[in-house]
Backbone as CSV, one residue per row, in Angstrom:
resi,resn,N_x,N_y,N_z,CA_x,CA_y,CA_z,C_x,C_y,C_z
1,MET,0.835,-1.212,0.000,0.000,0.000,0.000,0.863,1.254,0.000
2,THR,1.944,1.232,0.828,2.822,2.408,0.888,3.473,2.675,-0.451
3,VAL,3.819,1.611,-1.175,4.444,1.773,-2.495,3.522,2.551,-3.427
4,GLU,2.237,2.210,-3.443,1.279,2.907,-4.304,1.139,4.369,-3.899
5,LYS,1.166,4.631,-2.602,1.089,6.018,-2.134,2.316,6.813,-2.566
6,LEU,3.485,6.181,-2.492,4.717,6.866,-2.894,4.724,7.160,-4.392
7,LYS,4.175,6.243,-5.161,4.112,6.468,-6.618,3.278,7.701,-6.953
8,LYS,2.283,7.996,-6.095,1.449,9.181,-6.333,2.248,10.476,-6.207
9,PHE,3.373,10.398,-5.518,4.235,11.579,-5.385,5.186,11.734,-6.579
10,GLY,5.067,10.835,-7.532,5.869,10.958,-8.748,7.107,10.093,-8.774
11,PHE,7.274,9.235,-7.769,8.429,8.335,-7.764,8.140,7.117,-8.637
12,THR,9.202,6.568,-9.245,9.043,5.367,-10.059,8.734,4.180,-9.152
13,LEU,8.385,3.054,-9.767,8.091,1.846,-8.994,9.292,1.418,-8.164
14,TYR,10.484,1.383,-8.790,11.682,0.973,-8.064,12.029,1.957,-6.945
15,GLU,11.931,3.239,-7.236,12.198,4.254,-6.210,11.223,4.104,-5.045
16,SER,9.960,3.847,-5.369,8.945,3.696,-4.323,9.212,2.468,-3.461
17,ARG,9.626,1.379,-4.081,9.930,0.167,-3.308,11.108,0.391,-2.368
18,LEU,12.129,1.086,-2.874,13.304,1.359,-2.046,12.960,2.290,-0.887
19,LEU,12.150,3.313,-1.140,11.732,4.220,-0.070,10.880,3.485,0.963
20,ASP,10.010,2.609,0.481,9.178,1.819,1.388,10.055,0.952,2.303
21,SER,11.109,0.361,1.724,12.024,-0.471,2.513,12.775,0.372,3.547
22,LEU,13.196,1.575,3.136,13.916,2.448,4.077,13.001,2.924,5.209
23,LEU,11.716,3.140,4.887,10.766,3.504,5.940,10.610,2.371,6.953
24,THR,10.753,1.142,6.477,10.623,-0.030,7.358,11.919,-0.322,8.113
25,LEU,13.045,-0.270,7.366,14.326,-0.675,7.943,15.058,0.456,8.669
26,GLY,14.727,1.675,8.341,15.437,2.821,8.927,16.701,3.119,8.163
27,THR,17.738,2.319,8.357,18.961,2.411,7.548,19.207,1.029,6.956
28,ALA,19.825,1.018,5.773,20.049,-0.282,5.128,21.120,-0.163,4.073
29,SER,21.830,-1.269,3.873,22.808,-1.357,2.788,22.081,-1.734,1.504
30,VAL,22.811,-1.664,0.394,22.207,-2.037,-0.893,21.755,-3.492,-0.846
31,ARG,22.586,-4.369,-0.249,22.229,-5.792,-0.183,20.924,-5.983,0.595
32,GLU,20.799,-5.261,1.689,19.587,-5.379,2.500,18.367,-4.814,1.766
33,LEU,18.589,-3.725,1.061,17.485,-3.125,0.296,17.038,-4.025,-0.849
34,VAL,17.997,-4.679,-1.518,17.656,-5.600,-2.604,16.813,-6.745,-2.064
35,GLN,17.217,-7.294,-0.939,16.484,-8.413,-0.342,15.079,-8.008,0.089
36,HIS,14.963,-6.824,0.676,13.670,-6.390,1.208,12.732,-5.877,0.120
37,SER,13.271,-5.098,-0.822,12.422,-4.430,-1.825,12.174,-5.270,-3.075
38,LYS,13.038,-6.293,-3.271,12.981,-7.123,-4.488,13.301,-6.317,-5.752
39,VAL,13.983,-5.194,-5.597,14.455,-4.417,-6.748,15.806,-4.997,-7.176
40,PRO,16.006,-5.261,-8.485,17.292,-5.804,-8.946,18.460,-4.927,-8.486
41,LYS,19.604,-5.546,-8.240,20.750,-4.837,-7.672,21.185,-3.663,-8.533
42,ASN,21.307,-3.878,-9.872,21.751,-2.790,-10.749,20.743,-1.640,-10.759
43,LYS,19.453,-1.978,-10.674,18.422,-0.938,-10.642,18.386,-0.233,-9.294
44,SER,18.790,-0.958,-8.244,18.831,-0.349,-6.910,19.860,0.772,-6.864
45,TYR,21.065,0.503,-7.398,22.101,1.546,-7.429,21.615,2.755,-8.232
46,GLU,21.013,2.484,-9.388,20.545,3.560,-10.273,19.450,4.380,-9.588
47,SER,18.494,3.682,-8.959,17.376,4.379,-8.322,17.817,5.142,-7.077
48,LEU,18.742,4.570,-6.308,19.247,5.269,-5.118,19.987,6.552,-5.493
49,ALA,20.721,6.485,-6.609,21.428,7.685,-7.079,20.433,8.790,-7.443
50,LYS,19.320,8.403,-8.056,18.300,9.395,-8.423,17.620,9.957,-7.172
51,LEU,17.402,9.096,-6.178,16.791,9.567,-4.938,17.718,10.517,-4.184
52,GLU,19.026,10.270,-4.303,19.990,11.194,-3.707,19.923,12.544,-4.398
53,GLU,19.813,12.531,-5.724,19.700,13.782,-6.487,18.458,14.564,-6.055
54,LYS,17.380,13.842,-5.752,16.136,14.482,-5.328,16.162,14.853,-3.837
55,LYS,17.308,14.535,-3.188,17.500,14.835,-1.765,16.500,14.099,-0.878
56,MET,16.092,12.902,-1.351,15.197,12.065,-0.561,15.966,11.107,0.340
57,VAL,17.139,10.672,-0.085,17.955,9.764,0.734,19.379,10.315,0.813
58,GLU,20.076,9.839,1.817,21.488,10.191,1.944,22.270,8.956,2.388
59,THR,23.558,8.974,2.124,24.396,7.838,2.497,25.032,8.074,3.867
60,ILE,25.215,6.980,4.584,25.927,7.020,5.864,27.345,6.540,5.586
61,PRO,28.355,7.354,5.854,29.739,7.026,5.483,30.355,5.933,6.369
62,ILE,29.817,4.738,6.226,30.387,3.574,6.918,30.562,2.461,5.898
63,THR,31.251,1.402,6.296,31.440,0.262,5.409,30.728,-0.957,6.021
64,PRO,29.846,-1.617,5.240,29.408,-1.206,3.904,28.496,0.030,3.960
65,ARG,28.460,0.746,2.835,27.684,1.983,2.780,26.210,1.691,3.047
66,LYS,25.611,2.553,3.821,24.186,2.415,4.092,23.441,3.694,3.704
67,TYR,22.127,3.518,3.555,21.274,4.628,3.130,20.165,4.843,4.150
68,LYS,19.702,6.087,4.194,18.541,6.401,5.026,17.766,7.557,4.380
69,ILE,16.489,7.660,4.726,15.688,8.785,4.240,16.175,10.046,4.939
70,SER,16.436,11.069,4.156,17.096,12.251,4.715,16.172,13.423,4.960
71,ASN,15.116,13.564,4.146,14.394,14.828,4.214,12.932,14.628,3.816
72,THR,12.072,14.512,4.778,10.641,14.341,4.460,10.006,15.637,3.960
73,ALA,10.739,16.750,4.088,10.206,18.029,3.593,10.022,18.000,2.079
74,VAL,10.738,17.085,1.409,10.582,16.956,-0.048,9.142,16.620,-0.404
75,PHE,8.475,15.822,0.458,7.085,15.481,0.206,6.205,16.728,0.197
76,SER,6.489,17.639,1.113,5.729,18.895,1.170,5.961,19.728,-0.083
77,ASP,7.198,19.716,-0.568,7.511,20.456,-1.800,6.752,19.872,-2.983
78,ILE,6.706,18.544,-3.034,5.993,17.887,-4.136,4.514,18.221,-4.083
79,ILE,3.935,18.206,-2.845,2.516,18.545,-2.701,2.253,19.976,-3.157
80,SER,3.156,20.893,-2.807,3.002,22.294,-3.223,3.000,22.424,-4.736
81,GLU,3.901,21.696,-5.398,3.961,21.735,-6.865,2.695,21.170,-7.481
82,LYS,2.176,20.089,-6.885,0.957,19.482,-7.423,-0.240,20.408,-7.230
83,LYS,-0.255,21.130,-6.111,-1.329,22.111,-5.898,-1.291,23.197,-6.970
84,LYS,-0.071,23.633,-7.303,0.073,24.635,-8.365,-0.436,24.086,-9.702
85,GLU,-0.117,22.806,-9.971,-0.575,22.187,-11.220,-2.093,22.116,-11.267
86,VAL,-2.715,21.778,-10.119,-4.174,21.712,-10.056,-4.790,23.084,-10.313
87,LEU,-4.225,24.120,-9.687,-4.718,25.477,-9.901,-4.609,25.887,-11.363
88,SER,-3.484,25.492,-11.979,-3.275,25.798,-13.392,-4.303,25.066,-14.257
89,LEU,-4.583,23.799,-13.910,-5.575,23.021,-14.653,-6.965,23.626,-14.499
90,GLU,-7.280,24.112,-13.320,-8.587,24.741,-13.094,-8.748,25.988,-13.962
91,LYS,-7.664,26.771,-14.075,-7.709,27.963,-14.936,-7.877,27.556,-16.398
92,ASP,-7.144,26.499,-16.793,-7.267,26.013,-18.173,-8.690,25.540,-18.452
93,LEU,-9.305,24.880,-17.468,-10.672,24.392,-17.641,-11.650,25.537,-17.845
94,VAL,-11.470,26.616,-17.091,-12.327,27.797,-17.257,-12.193,28.340,-18.679
95,ASP,-10.948,28.406,-19.175,-10.703,28.905,-20.534,-11.355,28.005,-21.569
96,ILE,-11.236,26.686,-21.374,-11.836,25.735,-22.315,-13.354,25.883,-22.350
97,LYS,-13.963,26.015,-21.162,-15.419,26.174,-21.102,-15.872,27.449,-21.802
98,GLU,-15.119,28.531,-21.594,-15.470,29.804,-22.240,-15.399,29.693,-23.747
99,ARG,-14.362,28.994,-24.235,-14.212,28.833,-25.682,-15.309,27.944,-26.257
100,MET,-15.700,26.914,-25.503,-16.758,26.016,-25.961,-18.095,26.721,-26.044
101,GLU,-18.310,27.689,-25.143,-19.590,28.391,-25.088,-19.614,29.667,-25.919
102,SER,-18.485,30.020,-26.534,-18.404,31.295,-27.255,-19.073,31.208,-28.614
103,PRO,-19.580,32.345,-29.143,-20.192,32.386,-30.477,-19.225,31.969,-31.567
104,ILE,-17.909,32.227,-31.359,-16.924,31.854,-32.376,-16.925,30.349,-32.588
105,GLN,-17.017,29.593,-31.494,-17.043,28.137,-31.610,-18.293,27.692,-32.358
106,GLU,-19.426,28.333,-32.043,-20.656,27.981,-32.740,-20.517,28.250,-34.231
107,PHE,-19.848,29.318,-34.576,-19.632,29.645,-35.989,-18.784,28.573,-36.664
108,LYS,-17.736,28.099,-35.948,-16.878,27.067,-36.513,-17.658,25.788,-36.749
109,ASP,-18.568,25.452,-35.797,-19.338,24.224,-35.920,-20.281,24.273,-37.107
110,PHE,-20.570,25.465,-37.589,-21.458,25.628,-38.732,-20.822,25.072,-39.999
111,PHE,-19.487,25.061,-40.061,-18.759,24.617,-41.227,-18.159,23.225,-41.026
112,THR,-17.988,22.539,-42.146,-17.114,21.367,-42.179,-15.822,21.829,-42.835
113,VAL,-14.695,21.657,-42.129,-13.410,22.122,-42.636,-12.577,20.916,-43.049
114,ILE,-12.066,20.954,-44.282,-11.228,19.864,-44.786,-9.902,20.456,-45.236
115,ARG,-8.805,19.854,-44.781,-7.465,20.327,-45.128,-6.785,19.293,-46.027
116,GLY,-6.070,19.797,-47.034,-5.336,18.920,-47.949,-6.035,18.834,-49.294
117,ARG,-5.302,19.133,-50.341,-5.900,19.208,-51.665,-6.546,17.895,-52.100
118,ARG,-5.871,16.771,-51.805,-6.402,15.467,-52.220,-7.738,15.186,-51.539
119,PHE,-7.846,15.501,-50.230,-9.075,15.239,-49.497,-10.201,16.162,-49.942
120,ILE,-9.826,17.392,-50.321,-10.830,18.331,-50.838,-11.400,17.815,-52.152
121,GLN,-10.518,17.311,-53.020,-10.975,16.769,-54.303,-11.904,15.577,-54.109
122,GLU,-11.595,14.740,-53.123,-12.463,13.596,-52.828,-13.842,14.064,-52.352
123,LYS,-13.847,15.095,-51.497,-15.107,15.648,-51.005,-15.927,16.229,-52.148
124,LEU,-15.279,16.962,-53.049,-15.982,17.546,-54.195,-16.553,16.465,-55.102
125,ARG,-15.794,15.380,-55.238,-16.243,14.248,-56.050,-17.563,13.691,-55.518
126,ASN,-17.659,13.579,-54.207,-18.877,13.056,-53.598,-19.997,14.090,-53.589
127,GLU,-19.625,15.369,-53.392,-20.621,16.432,-53.390,-21.346,16.525,-54.727
128,ALA,-20.605,16.309,-55.802,-21.211,16.396,-57.140,-22.376,15.433,-57.288
129,LEU,-22.264,14.256,-56.707,-23.308,13.236,-56.837,-24.589,13.601,-56.101
130,THR,-24.526,14.592,-55.196,-25.725,15.003,-54.448,-26.549,16.038,-55.208
131,ALA,-25.973,16.598,-56.288,-26.656,17.669,-57.023,-27.926,17.147,-57.707
132,LYS,-28.971,17.973,-57.648,-30.245,17.623,-58.285,-30.612,18.589,-59.409
133,LYS,-30.134,19.842,-59.305,-30.531,20.847,-60.294,-29.352,21.591,-60.919
134,GLU,-28.379,22.008,-60.085,-27.381,22.943,-60.598,-26.084,22.878,-59.807
135,ILE,-24.961,22.984,-60.534,-23.644,23.137,-59.920,-22.987,24.365,-60.540
136,LEU,-22.610,25.313,-59.687,-21.870,26.489,-60.143,-20.517,26.449,-59.440
137,SER,-19.443,26.655,-60.203,-18.130,26.535,-59.572,-17.109,27.431,-60.256
138,ILE,-16.252,28.022,-59.438,-15.128,28.787,-59.964,-13.856,28.192,-59.366
139,HIS,-13.010,27.656,-60.217,-11.773,27.018,-59.753,-10.764,26.925,-60.883
140,GLY,-9.591,26.391,-60.600,-8.479,26.462,-61.537,-8.490,25.469,-62.683
141,LEU,-9.208,24.342,-62.527,-9.175,23.272,-63.540,-7.731,22.941,-63.937
142,ASN,-6.901,22.742,-62.912,-5.481,22.507,-63.182,-5.139,21.042,-63.437
143,LYS,-5.970,20.140,-62.879,-5.669,18.717,-63.014,-6.832,17.969,-63.644
144,LEU,-6.490,17.005,-64.462,-7.506,16.148,-65.069,-7.863,15.055,-64.070
145,LEU,-9.093,15.082,-63.593,-9.557,14.126,-62.585,-10.707,13.308,-63.171
146,PRO,-10.402,12.174,-63.780,-11.415,11.381,-64.483,-12.625,10.989,-63.623
147,VAL,-12.396,10.631,-62.356,-13.516,10.220,-61.503,-14.462,11.399,-61.281
148,ASN,-13.919,12.583,-61.039,-14.749,13.772,-60.863,-15.564,14.053,-62.113
149,ILE,-14.921,13.915,-63.261,-15.617,14.151,-64.528,-16.749,13.145,-64.712
150,ARG,-16.493,11.872,-64.388,-17.532,10.847,-64.519,-18.709,11.128,-63.592
151,ASN,-18.415,11.556,-62.362,-19.494,11.841,-61.416,-20.352,13.010,-61.868
152,VAL,-19.697,14.067,-62.378,-20.451,15.222,-62.870,-21.275,14.848,-64.091
153,LYS,-20.713,14.049,-64.986,-21.465,13.616,-66.171,-22.702,12.815,-65.776
154,LYS,-22.563,12.013,-64.713,-23.681,11.189,-64.252,-24.852,12.071,-63.835
155,VAL,-24.580,13.147,-63.090,-25.689,14.014,-62.662,-26.167,14.892,-63.814
156,MET,-25.270,15.232,-64.736,-25.698,16.003,-65.916,-26.645,15.182,-66.767
157,ASP,-26.386,13.898,-66.882,-27.279,13.008,-67.640,-28.662,12.952,-66.992
158,ALA,-28.706,13.255,-65.687,-29.986,13.265,-64.966,-30.636,14.641,-64.989
159,GLY,-30.012,15.600,-65.700,-30.621,16.913,-65.869,-29.989,18.056,-65.106
160,VAL,-28.892,17.824,-64.402,-28.228,18.883,-63.642,-27.463,19.802,-64.587
161,LYS,-27.632,21.115,-64.419,-26.898,22.103,-65.211,-25.591,22.448,-64.505
162,VAL,-24.509,22.545,-65.272,-23.190,22.804,-64.688,-22.536,23.984,-65.381
163,LYS,-22.123,24.968,-64.570,-21.417,26.139,-65.086,-20.098,26.280,-64.337
164,PHE,-19.000,26.459,-65.080,-17.680,26.665,-64.500,-17.127,28.012,-64.946
165,ILE,-16.444,28.699,-64.032,-15.582,29.829,-64.377,-14.165,29.382,-64.053
166,ALA,-13.269,29.526,-65.028,-11.901,29.048,-64.814,-10.931,29.808,-65.703
167,PRO,-9.679,29.917,-65.286,-8.663,30.475,-66.186,-8.382,29.462,-67.286
168,VAL,-7.996,29.952,-68.430,-7.653,29.048,-69.539,-6.278,29.433,-70.060
169,HIS,-5.383,28.452,-70.091,-4.032,28.665,-70.588,-3.526,27.352,-71.170
170,LYS,-2.361,27.393,-71.762,-1.867,26.211,-72.470,-1.691,24.995,-71.559
171,ASP,-1.431,25.235,-70.272,-1.186,24.119,-69.353,-2.452,23.395,-68.930
172,ASN,-3.599,24.068,-68.997,-4.826,23.391,-68.568,-5.846,23.245,-69.696
173,LEU,-5.427,23.536,-70.931,-6.346,23.492,-72.069,-6.971,22.104,-72.229
174,HIS,-6.174,21.045,-72.016,-6.700,19.685,-72.165,-7.731,19.363,-71.079
175,VAL,-7.561,19.964,-69.903,-8.518,19.743,-68.814,-9.841,20.444,-69.137
176,VAL,-9.754,21.692,-69.578,-10.949,22.459,-69.928,-11.733,21.742,-71.032
177,ARG,-11.020,21.247,-72.028,-11.691,20.554,-73.140,-12.362,19.261,-72.689
178,ALA,-11.757,18.592,-71.705,-12.370,17.361,-71.184,-13.706,17.673,-70.505
179,TRP,-13.770,18.785,-69.756,-15.024,19.186,-69.134,-16.028,19.673,-70.168
180,LYS,-15.541,20.379,-71.171,-16.431,20.824,-72.249,-17.043,19.639,-72.987
181,LYS,-16.267,18.594,-73.116,-16.709,17.414,-73.867,-17.951,16.771,-73.250
182,ILE,-18.096,16.843,-71.926,-19.267,16.224,-71.296,-20.448,17.200,-71.204
183,GLY,-20.235,18.448,-71.693,-21.352,19.382,-71.772,-21.363,20.512,-70.775
184,CYS,-20.284,20.697,-70.020,-20.236,21.809,-69.065,-20.148,23.142,-69.794
185,GLU,-20.865,24.137,-69.278,-20.706,25.499,-69.780,-19.508,26.117,-69.060
186,ILE,-18.584,26.688,-69.818,-17.377,27.246,-69.212,-17.144,28.653,-69.724
187,LYS,-16.914,29.576,-68.777,-16.489,30.921,-69.136,-15.112,31.178,-68.539
188,VAL,-14.365,32.060,-69.195,-12.953,32.253,-68.865,-12.788,33.384,-67.863
189,TYR,-12.100,33.086,-66.782,-11.844,34.084,-65.738,-10.982,35.216,-66.295
190,ASP,-11.360,36.462,-65.977,-10.666,37.652,-66.467,-9.931,38.325,-65.306
191,LYS,-8.594,38.175,-65.273,-7.799,38.773,-64.195,-7.894,40.294,-64.211
192,GLY,-7.980,40.862,-65.409,-8.044,42.314,-65.520,-9.293,42.888,-64.891
193,ALA,-10.402,42.151,-65.017,-11.673,42.644,-64.491,-11.879,42.306,-63.022
194,PHE,-11.392,41.127,-62.586,-11.729,40.651,-61.244,-10.520,40.393,-60.336
195,GLY,-9.316,40.711,-60.824,-8.147,40.570,-59.975,-7.362,39.297,-60.237
196,LYS,-6.057,39.355,-59.969,-5.193,38.208,-60.281,-5.397,37.030,-59.327
197,ASN,-5.867,37.316,-58.098,-6.130,36.238,-57.147,-7.581,35.791,-57.270
198,MET,-7.784,34.741,-58.036,-9.129,34.261,-58.328,-9.735,33.567,-57.102
199,PRO,-10.955,33.938,-56.722,-11.615,33.210,-55.625,-11.985,31.803,-56.084
200,ARG,-12.113,30.887,-55.148,-12.506,29.509,-55.479,-13.663,29.095,-54.595
201,PHE,-14.806,28.855,-55.228,-15.965,28.405,-54.473,-16.938,27.675,-55.397
202,SER,-17.856,26.948,-54.784,-18.879,26.214,-55.527,-20.209,26.363,-54.812
203,ILE,-21.282,26.291,-55.589,-22.633,26.285,-55.038,-23.384,25.115,-55.661
204,VAL,-24.037,24.326,-54.824,-24.820,23.183,-55.310,-26.277,23.390,-54.919
205,ASP,-27.147,23.442,-55.937,-28.603,23.488,-55.733,-29.088,24.615,-54.828
206,ASN,-28.400,25.748,-54.849,-28.821,26.874,-53.999,-28.930,26.497,-52.526
207,SER,-28.166,25.482,-52.111,-28.310,25.033,-50.721,-26.989,24.808,-49.995
208,SER,-25.917,24.522,-50.727,-24.632,24.286,-50.063,-23.520,25.046,-50.771
209,VAL,-22.472,25.358,-50.001,-21.366,26.187,-50.498,-20.039,25.545,-50.133
210,ARG,-19.083,25.669,-51.057,-17.701,25.284,-50.774,-16.814,26.473,-51.059
211,ILE,-15.955,26.835,-50.078,-14.993,27.930,-50.244,-13.602,27.352,-50.000
212,THR,-12.683,27.568,-50.938,-11.347,26.979,-50.818,-10.278,28.058,-50.729
213,LEU,-9.328,27.843,-49.828,-8.137,28.687,-49.711,-6.952,27.870,-50.192
214,GLY,-6.308,28.348,-51.254,-5.168,27.625,-51.813,-4.119,28.598,-52.297
215,PHE,-3.301,28.144,-53.226,-2.253,28.993,-53.781,-2.874,30.214,-54.438
216,PRO,-2.362,31.441,-54.264,-1.106,31.785,-53.592,-1.244,32.105,-52.091
217,GLU,-2.490,32.001,-51.556,-2.666,32.301,-50.127,-1.892,31.319,-49.255
218,VAL,-1.852,30.053,-49.666,-1.102,29.040,-48.919,-0.205,28.279,-49.894
219,GLU,0.867,27.736,-49.377,1.791,26.960,-50.198,1.738,25.495,-49.795
220,GLY,1.810,24.614,-50.783,1.808,23.185,-50.513,0.402,22.618,-50.549
221,ASP,0.205,21.526,-51.306,-1.112,20.905,-51.439,-1.701,20.501,-50.097
222,GLU,-0.823,20.095,-49.151,-1.311,19.623,-47.856,-1.907,20.749,-47.012
223,ASN,-1.632,22.007,-47.382,-2.132,23.145,-46.607,-3.392,23.777,-47.205
224,TYR,-3.837,23.264,-48.366,-5.100,23.748,-48.918,-6.209,23.505,-47.901
225,MET,-7.177,24.413,-47.853,-8.266,24.271,-46.892,-9.582,24.653,-47.547
226,SER,-10.612,23.835,-47.334,-11.947,24.140,-47.833,-12.954,24.140,-46.704
227,LEU,-13.884,25.091,-46.768,-14.977,25.182,-45.817,-16.262,24.817,-46.556
228,PHE,-16.974,23.835,-46.049,-18.234,23.400,-46.640,-19.365,23.759,-45.678
229,ALA,-20.438,24.330,-46.222,-21.565,24.713,-45.369,-22.880,24.445,-46.090
230,ASP,-23.828,23.834,-45.373,-25.182,23.666,-45.888,-25.997,24.867,-45.421
231,SER,-26.062,25.864,-46.287,-26.728,27.115,-45.912,-27.335,27.765,-47.146
232,PRO,-28.655,27.703,-47.314,-29.301,28.336,-48.474,-29.002,29.833,-48.576
233,SER,-28.990,30.541,-47.432,-28.740,31.984,-47.495,-27.323,32.277,-47.970
234,LEU,-26.364,31.499,-47.489,-24.981,31.675,-47.933,-24.844,31.279,-49.399
235,ALA,-25.559,30.227,-49.799,-25.515,29.773,-51.190,-26.044,30.845,-52.138
236,ILE,-27.136,31.496,-51.757,-27.705,32.555,-52.597,-26.734,33.720,-52.724
237,MET,-26.068,34.069,-51.633,-25.113,35.178,-51.658,-23.978,34.880,-52.641
238,PHE,-23.417,33.645,-52.558,-22.329,33.297,-53.462,-22.811,33.097,-54.899
239,LYS,-24.032,32.622,-55.070,-24.568,32.492,-56.428,-24.719,33.868,-57.076
240,THR,-25.162,34.855,-56.309,-25.298,36.226,-56.836,-23.936,36.738,-57.301
241,TYR,-22.907,36.479,-56.492,-21.553,36.894,-56.855,-21.087,36.153,-58.106
242,PHE,-21.350,34.854,-58.138,-20.944,34.038,-59.290,-21.604,34.563,-60.572
243,MET,-22.907,34.796,-60.532,-23.633,35.215,-61.737,-23.238,36.620,-62.175
244,SER,-22.861,37.478,-61.224,-22.410,38.820,-61.614,-21.115,38.719,-62.428
245,MET,-20.263,37.756,-62.099,-19.052,37.523,-62.869,-19.388,36.836,-64.188
246,TRP,-20.227,35.828,-64.102,-20.590,35.021,-65.283,-21.124,35.897,-66.419
247,ASN,-21.969,36.839,-66.073,-22.609,37.676,-67.095,-21.641,38.647,-67.776
248,LYS,-20.446,38.822,-67.198,-19.471,39.748,-67.781,-18.313,39.033,-68.494
249,LEU,-18.287,37.723,-68.420,-17.160,36.971,-68.973,-17.468,36.374,-70.339
250,LYS,-16.398,36.058,-71.067,-16.523,35.441,-72.385,-16.529,33.930,-72.245
251,THR,-17.222,33.280,-73.167,-17.252,31.829,-73.161,-15.886,31.273,-73.594
252,PHE,-15.697,30.010,-73.329,-14.466,29.348,-73.737,-14.266,29.442,-75.246
253,GLU,-15.360,29.266,-75.984,-15.270,29.326,-77.439,-14.886,30.724,-77.929
254,GLU,-15.467,31.749,-77.317,-15.145,33.125,-77.712,-13.686,33.464,-77.397
255,GLU,-13.211,33.025,-76.248,-11.856,33.348,-75.826,-10.813,32.631,-76.676
256,THR,-11.080,31.401,-77.059,-10.083,30.621,-77.823,-10.076,30.954,-79.303
257,LYS,-11.021,31.764,-79.738,-11.027,32.190,-81.152,-10.044,33.304,-81.400
258,LYS,-9.554,33.944,-80.299,-8.646,35.093,-80.446,-7.358,34.693,-81.145
């Protein structure tokens, strides 16, 4: 029982056994401590040295060398430190509760946040299959993603209308044409009219929104972040923004005729 109590003060099992033996024996040699505590001899030397460092035991300068507990005030010091830790934990708990109850936390819970470009693409792939009427999206079309294209074509075959706004350049021309091939309407993003940092977002069925933060705001695919929200009011706001851009942009066919 005493060993378990000593462990609560932060002593190791071996240290606790040795202290328990010293409390019983008063003074003892290493041989006597090994016999009483059942701590291996090599571990006894190691643990006694650590207890000396902690000023819990001291040696008696006789032959053979013996040990005794030197300073019970160390226990009071340990209790004082633990009280400080408890007080610190109580303060941390108050902070945690305040953060959990704050409006900011409620706002965060409103969104689903996904980090990493690959995981965002997987989420978009699945989101496309939920569409019943319309998908509006503004993004880079930088990579050819066959599964995403197949999923969008599947809902388009069921009557879903799809509109994309995207930059068009020699590096992504094959991607744009692949989306055009399945029937997507595409207009070309105009940096001169709307700025060089193109926003990236999607609206599905006037009910859900995806907003993505990527390059150049963040570097590295693993740091891309998307916020997904099921919010008709937010969807309408972003759709209004999307359509204001859409109505001022040229189609893919008009732009590539230049």
